[in-house]
C-alpha positions in Angstrom: -177.0 -75.5 85.7 -177.7 -74.1 89.1 -181.3 -73.4 89.8 -181.9 -69.6 90.3 -184.0 -70.3 93.4 -184.2 -72.2 96.7 -187.2 -72.4 99.2 -185.8 -70.0 101.9 -188.6 -68.5 103.9 -186.5 -67.2 106.6 -188.0 -64.2 108.5 -191.3 -64.6 106.4 -194.6 -64.4 108.4 -197.0 -66.9 107.4 -200.5 -67.0 108.7 -202.5 -70.5 108.3 -206.1 -70.6 108.9 -207.4 -73.9 109.8 -203.8 -74.8 110.7 -204.8 -77.4 113.2 -206.1 -79.8 110.7 -204.2 -82.5 108.9 -203.7 -80.9 105.7 -203.0 -77.3 106.9 -201.1 -78.6 109.8 -198.8 -80.3 107.5 -198.5 -76.9 105.5 -197.7 -75.1 108.7 -194.9 -77.5 109.6 -193.2 -77.3 105.9 -193.3 -73.3 106.3 -191.7 -73.4 109.7 -189.1 -75.9 108.4 -188.2 -73.5 105.7 -187.6 -70.9 108.1 -191.0 -69.0 108.2 -192.5 -67.6 111.5 -195.9 -69.3 111.5 -199.3 -68.2 113.1 -201.7 -71.0 113.6 -205.4 -69.7 113.4 -208.3 -71.9 114.4 -211.1 -72.5 116.3 -209.9 -74.0 119.8 -207.4 -72.5 122.0 -205.8 -75.6 123.2 -205.5 -77.1 119.8 -203.9 -73.9 118.3 -201.3 -73.8 121.2 -200.7 -77.6 120.8 -199.9 -77.2 117.2 -197.6 -74.2 117.7 -195.8 -76.0 120.6 -195.2 -79.0 118.3 -193.6 -76.5 115.7 -191.5 -74.9 118.3 -190.3 -78.2 119.8 -189.1 -79.2 116.5 -186.9 -76.0 116.2 -189.4 -73.8 114.3 -191.1 -70.5 115.3 -194.9 -70.5 115.8 -197.8 -69.0 117.8 -201.3 -70.2 118.1 -204.2 -68.0 118.2 -207.9 -69.0 118.7 -209.6 -67.1 115.8 -213.1 -67.3 114.2 -212.6 -66.6 110.5 -216.1 -65.5 110.2 -215.6 -62.6 112.7 -214.0 -59.4 111.6 -213.2 -58.5 115.1 -211.6 -62.0 116.0 -209.4 -61.6 112.9 -208.4 -58.0 114.0 -207.4 -59.3 117.4 -205.2 -62.1 115.9 -203.7 -59.7 113.6 -202.6 -57.3 116.4 -201.1 -60.3 118.1 -199.1 -61.4 115.1 -197.9 -57.9 114.3 -196.7 -57.5 117.9 -195.1 -61.1 118.3 -194.0 -62.0 114.7 -194.4 -58.9 112.4 -196.4 -58.2 109.3 -198.0 -60.9 107.3 -196.1 -62.1 104.0 -198.0 -65.3 103.3 -201.6 -66.1 104.1 -202.9 -69.7 103.7 -206.7 -69.7 103.9 -207.4 -73.3 105.0 -210.4 -72.9 107.1 -213.4 -74.8 105.6 -215.7 -77.7 105.9 -219.1 -79.0 105.3 -222.3 -79.4 107.2 -224.9 -82.4 107.4 -227.8 -80.0 106.7 -226.2 -79.0 103.2 -226.0 -82.6 102.3 -228.4 -85.0 100.5 -228.8 -88.7 101.9 -228.8 -90.1 98.4 -226.9 -89.4 95.1 -230.0 -89.3 93.0 -233.5 -87.9 93.4 -236.1 -90.8 93.4 -239.8 -89.8 93.5 -240.6 -92.7 95.8 -238.2 -91.2 98.4 -239.9 -88.0 98.8 -242.1 -89.1 101.4 -239.4 -90.7 103.6 -238.9 -88.5 106.6 -235.5 -90.4 107.3 -234.0 -89.2 104.1 -232.7 -85.7 103.2 -233.8 -85.0 99.5 -232.8 -82.0 97.5 -235.9 -80.2 98.7 -235.1 -80.9 102.3 -231.7 -79.0 102.2 -231.8 -76.6 105.1 -231.1 -73.0 104.0 -229.1 -72.2 107.3 -226.9 -75.4 106.7 -226.1 -74.2 103.3 -225.5 -70.6 104.5 -223.2 -72.2 107.1 -220.9 -74.1 104.4 -220.9 -71.0 102.1 -220.0 -68.7 104.9 -217.2 -71.0 106.2 -215.5 -71.7 102.9 -216.1 -68.5 101.1 -216.3 -65.8 103.7 -213.8 -67.7 105.7 -211.4 -67.0 102.6 -212.6 -63.5 101.9 -212.3 -61.8 105.4 -209.0 -63.2 106.2 -207.6 -62.0 103.0 -209.2 -58.5 103.8 -207.4 -58.5 107.0 -204.1 -59.8 106.3 -203.4 -58.6 102.7 -203.1 -55.0 104.2 -199.8 -56.0 105.3 -198.7 -57.2 102.0 -199.2 -54.3 99.6 -196.2 -53.2 97.5 -193.9 -55.6 99.6 -191.8 -58.1 97.8 -192.6 -62.0 98.2 -196.1 -61.6 99.4 -198.9 -64.0 98.3 -202.1 -65.6 99.4 -202.8 -69.3 98.8 -206.4 -70.4 99.0 -207.7 -74.0 99.5 -210.1 -75.0 96.8 -211.2 -78.5 96.2 -212.0 -81.2 93.3 -215.7 -80.2 94.0 -214.8 -76.9 92.2 -213.9 -78.8 89.1 -216.5 -81.4 89.2 -219.3 -81.3 91.8 -219.6 -84.5 93.8 -222.9 -86.1 94.5 -224.6 -85.5 97.9 -222.8 -82.3 98.9 -224.1 -79.4 96.7 -223.4 -76.7 99.2 -219.7 -77.7 99.7 -219.2 -77.9 95.9 -220.8 -74.6 95.3 -218.8 -73.0 98.1 -215.4 -74.4 96.9 -216.3 -73.2 93.2 -216.8 -69.9 94.8 -213.2 -70.0 96.2 -211.7 -70.9 93.0 -213.5 -68.0 91.2 -212.6 -65.6 94.0 -208.8 -66.7 93.7 -208.9 -65.5 90.0 -210.7 -62.4 90.8 -208.4 -61.5 93.7 -205.4 -62.2 91.5 -206.4 -59.6 89.0 -207.5 -57.2 91.7 -204.3 -57.3 93.5 -202.0 -57.4 90.7 -201.1 -53.9 90.6 -200.1 -54.0 94.4 -197.7 -56.8 94.1 -199.9 -59.6 95.8 -200.0 -62.8 93.9 -203.2 -65.0 94.6 -203.3 -68.7 93.9 -205.1 -71.8 95.1 -204.4 -75.5 95.7 -207.3 -78.0 94.9 -206.7 -81.2 96.8 -208.0 -84.3 95.3 -208.9 -87.0 98.0 -207.0 -87.0 101.3 -207.9 -88.8 104.5 -208.6 -86.2 107.3 -210.3 -86.3 110.5 -213.4 -84.6 109.0 -213.9 -87.3 106.3 -212.4 -90.5 107.8 -215.7 -92.0 108.7 -217.1 -91.4 105.4 -214.4 -93.1 103.7 -213.8 -96.2 105.8 -216.0 -98.6 107.8 -215.3 -99.4 111.4 -213.2 -102.4 110.6 -211.1 -100.1 108.3 -212.4 -101.3 105.0 -213.2 -98.8 102.4 -216.8 -97.6 102.0 -218.8 -97.8 98.9 -218.2 -94.0 98.3 -214.4 -94.6 99.0 -214.4 -97.3 96.4 -215.9 -95.0 93.8 -213.4 -92.4 94.6 -210.5 -94.7 94.1 -211.8 -96.2 91.0 -212.0 -92.6 89.7 -208.6 -91.8 90.8 -206.0 -93.2 88.1 -203.3 -93.5 90.7 -205.8 -95.7 92.7 -205.0 -94.2 96.1 -205.6 -91.3 98.3 -203.2 -88.7 98.8 -200.9 -88.0 101.7 -200.6 -84.7 103.3 -197.0 -84.3 102.5 -197.8 -84.6 98.6 -199.3 -81.1 99.0 -196.1 -79.5 100.1 -194.2 -79.2 97.0 -197.1 -77.4 95.3 -197.5 -75.2 98.2 -193.7 -74.2 98.6 -193.5 -73.6 94.8 -196.4 -71.1 95.0 -195.1 -69.2 98.0 -191.6 -69.0 96.8 -191.3 -65.8 95.1 -188.0 -66.8 93.1 -189.7 -70.0 91.9 -193.2 -68.6 90.9 -193.0 -64.9 90.5 -195.2 -64.9 87.4 -197.6 -67.6 88.5 -200.8 -65.8 89.5 -204.6 -66.5 89.5 -204.1 -70.4 89.0 -205.8 -73.1 90.8 -203.5 -76.3 91.0 -205.0 -79.6 91.3 -203.1 -82.1 93.3 -205.4 -85.2 92.8 -203.7 -88.2 91.3 -205.2 -87.2 87.9 -209.0 -87.5 89.2 -209.8 -84.2 87.4 -208.3 -85.5 84.1 -210.1 -88.9 84.2 -213.5 -89.2 82.1 -214.3 -92.5 83.6 -213.7 -94.4 80.4 
């Protein structure tokens, strides 16, 4: 039996926020390889342009635009450039996100004897501004681009939004309450927006990566000598496949979700790609 679909994104316009990072950069490469015209949106003009050049040098079509996903005017300017140079957006990947030290506790557990230690950040020391930054970057950084670029998608075939959630949305990790809460909000928003957009032909889904090594978390996962940290060992012991994921292992899920022929009735789901981390009880 011949499959009724292939991953052909020729002439599709894909906008990837956070597209200069390890994971979303790999997604941008894959979308371009399937024929899409890709717009890389991120902070840092040089990084955006370098990523776009890399795609173009490999036979793809891409532009890089320095954009702040928390500023509506910045998103509007980027949108105008994309419309002029590539056309209306068909696929939006909301990949911008991250954490902040001021939304993070030093220790996993609250101990009363630590409360007077000024060198530690306890639950009571969490900075509202740090927590606000994390929620804004992850949640508003998903909502605002969706508001801007979904305008192009209404009642057009093959249009969808892919949000990037996290394992933290399933089970909150210790130390990072702000990030965990923000990613839970992204998963909830994915379901809400899928329902809200269901009558105008825009599908909305999310990917929840397990543990992947990125520039943002590398120092948390590995010591200077390259050995895994204590936290890293906990992660690996709780991942039945016993290793970190590779960026290319997200691409099959991504391409399935953006391919209208393959996933036309898939809407409002959050797909874990995590080596069975979310399925493991620890026993």
